[in-house]
N, C-alpha and C positions, 0 to 999 in steps of 0.2 A: 533584225530578225531573218531576213536575208542572207546576209553577212554570215552569220552564225550557221544556218542550214550550207551554205558553200563551204566554208571553213570544216565540218561536220563531214561532208560529201568527201572531201581531199583527204583529211585525216581517216577517214576509214579505208580508204583506197590502200594509202602507206602502209596503215597496219595490218590489212589483206595481205598485199604483197609480202610484207615479214613472216607472216605467219607460214604463207606458203612455200618463200624460197627458205626460209630459217637460218642456221648456221651463221656466219661471219656478218651476212646482211642483217638478220635480226641483232645479233648481240650489238652491234654498228649505230642500228636506231638506238636501241634502249639504253647503248652506253653514253650517246648524246641527248637523250632525252632525260638522261638519270645526272649528268652533269649538268642540263641547263636546268633542271629542279632544283636542285642541290645551290647554282648559283641564285636563285631567285628567292631561295629561303637565306641564304647570307647576305643578299640586299635587302630584304624586308627587316632583317637584325638589324642590321648597318642603317637602318633608316630611324632607330631609336636611341642610338647611340651605343650599341654593342659592336664589340671588337674580335669577331671571330676567328680563327687561323684557317682562311678560305681552303691554304693550297692542301692543306692534310684531308678536306673531307675529298677535293680533288683525287689525288691520290687516291684515295680510298677507293672514290668509284671506278677507276683505273683497275685496282689488284683487284677489284668485286669481281668484275667482268674477264679479266684474266684466269683470275682463279676458276671460274667456273667452266672457260672456255679448256682448259687444260687437266679440268679434272680426271676426266677418263684415261688420260698417261699417266696420273699419278695416284693412282688407286692405291697403289701397293706403300707409297710414303706416305709424307704426314696426313695427306687426305683420306686415309685408312679410317681415322679413327674420330675426326671434324670434318662438317660438310664444308666446302668451300666458300661459303656465303659465312660461315661463322668465323672461319681463319680470318676471312678480308676483314669482317667486323672487327676483330680484336685486335691486327696489328694498326686500323686506322686509330682506333678510339686509344691505343698505348701511343701511337706517334703524336696526335691532337693533346694526350693530356702531360706528355712529355714535354712537349715544345712549349705549352702554357707556364708549367712548374719552374719550367731554367728562363723564363721571363722575370720572375723573381718579385712577382707581384699577386696581391692578394686578387686576382680578376676571374672571380665566379661566373660573372656573365658571360664573360669570354669563352669559359669552357662551357658552358651550358648551350650558347649558340654556336659553338663548333660542333661539339657532341651532337646536339639534336637532330641534325640533318643527315645525320647516318645514320641514326636510326630511322627517321622519317624524312625525306622519302629513301634514302640510300638502302636498308635492308629491304624493304618492302621489293625495291625494284629488282634487287639482287636475288630475291626468291622467284620473282616471276622469271628471269632470264632462265631460273632450274628447269622450268617445264617444256624446255623444247629438248631436256637431255633424259627425258623418261625412257621406258624399256622400246618402246617400237615408235615409229613417226605419226601412227593414227592416232596415239595416246597422247603425243604431244602437240598434234594439229587441235584434238580435240580442247585440251586442257589449255591452250591458249586462244582458241576462239571463245573459248567461255568465260576466262580470266579479262581479256579485252573487250567483249561485247555485253555481257551481261551488266555492267556499270554504263553502258550508252543507252542499251534497251531501257534501264530500269530511269536514269535521266530523261529522256525523251517522254516516256508515259508520265513521270511527274509532273514534269514540265506543262504539257499542256492539258492535263486531266487539273493540276492547279490550277493553272490560270482560268480554265473554266469555271469546276468547281469547288477551289480552293475558298473554304471560310474560317477554317479553324487554322492557326499557325502553330507550327513543326516546333521551332526554338526562335521565339519571334527577339531574342535580343543577339542572337548568334545568327540567324542567317532569316531575318523579315520577311523575304518572302516565300518562302516553302510553307507550304502546307499538309497537313494531317491527311488531308483527301488525296493530294500529290505523293504522298509518300506512302500510301498504300495501294494506289495503282500501280507505282515504283515496283512495289515488293511482290503483286499478282505478274507484271508482266516480267518478271526475273524469272520468277518461276515456272512459267509457262514458256519463255526462252531456254532454259536452262534443261526443261524435259523434250523440246525439241529438235535442237541440236544433238544428240547422241540418234535420235531414228533420223535425222538428216544425213547424218555423217556413215550410219548404217548403210542405210538406202543408198547414198554414193558408193562407198567403199566395202559390200560385203564381205570379200576376200578380207582384206586389212582386218574388216570389226571381228572374221571369226577367227583371228589369232589371237584376240585380246580378250578377258576375260571381264567384261563390263559390269560395274554395281546394278543393281534392279534399277530403273526408270524413276521410280518413287524418290532413290536417293538423290539422284540430278535435282530431283524437285525441292528437297531439302537444303541443296548446297545453292539454288536459286536463292531459297530463301534467307540464307545466310548471307550469302554473298551480296544479294540485294542489300540487307540491311548495313552491310558493313559498308558497302559504297555508300550511301548516305551517311553514315556514319564519318568515313573518309572524306564526303564533301562537308559536313559540318566542320572536322577536326581543322582541315585548311581555312574555311572560314571565319574559327576562332582565333586562328595565327594571322590573319590579317586585321580581324578590328583590333588584337592586342597592338599591332604593329601599322593600326594605322592608313590601310591602302585599302584600295578597292579590288583590284587584281595583282596577281603575282608579277605580270607582263603586259606586255601589249602585242604577242609577236603573230599570237593566231586573231587576227578580227572576229570579234562575237563573242570571243571564249576565254582571253585575257593570254597568262604567259603557260608555261608547258606545264606546270603544277596546277595551274587551275585547271586543266585540260586532264590532267594523270591522276586527281586526287582521291577520286571514285574508286577508280580502276584498281591504284596500289592496294588499297584496300580489300577490292574483291581478288586479288592476286593472291595475296596472302589465303584468302578463305578455297580458291583452287589447289593451293600448294597443298596444304594440309588434305584436301579431299582426295587427293590422288595420291599422295603418300600413305593415306591410310587404305586407300583402294586396293595400293599394291601394283599401279598400273605406270 
């Protein structure tokens, strides 16, 4: 538990630095995380005999970050009618499918194990990357804080409340340690945190907040509920893949947490909710 707490504290500092600095520093962190998570997923599939075309997935990761980075300068061209995330995904999928077809073999397992990591975690990462390119720095910071930390708050409360009061298993076959009581605690904490963040942000930077038409506070509560729920689903999806591949964790890089994807699973799903929320809000 001590290792888990220390590792979590270090990761919070790194994420906080990325949110504060943004730009290429944050893109670099997310690209590295995206490459590592994709590699971990490919390694899990290879463990059960699948043969993904790994290099095409890595090319997609780099392309996704570069497409978003240069989106602003290309809005009058190819990205005028298609988002950079979708553009990169289409290129990545076409590349992977073409390479596999030219092998001349009926390798459906190779196709699926190559494409799946481009969608998850790949596409999910690319949507989080877009959050730093919202209309204002205040909106971007708000979105990134919510995307990265709703899942963390959810996990923390779900873990400790689940350990203390958990009696009913949430999904015993996929993740036997998760409890209904912990899940409910995580959702409540996510709602509270999502409503607290815009209040604190407005108090810290009132002039910047005044330039943004923030949606009503209750809508942030709804975001917290949906993002918290998706965070838990993301955790279970990752557990489902691990169960299928016969592994406990995706990696060992983070003591007490496992691999990069073990740490990012809930954040990725939470980030999708934040992406949709801020796009609908027009921020």
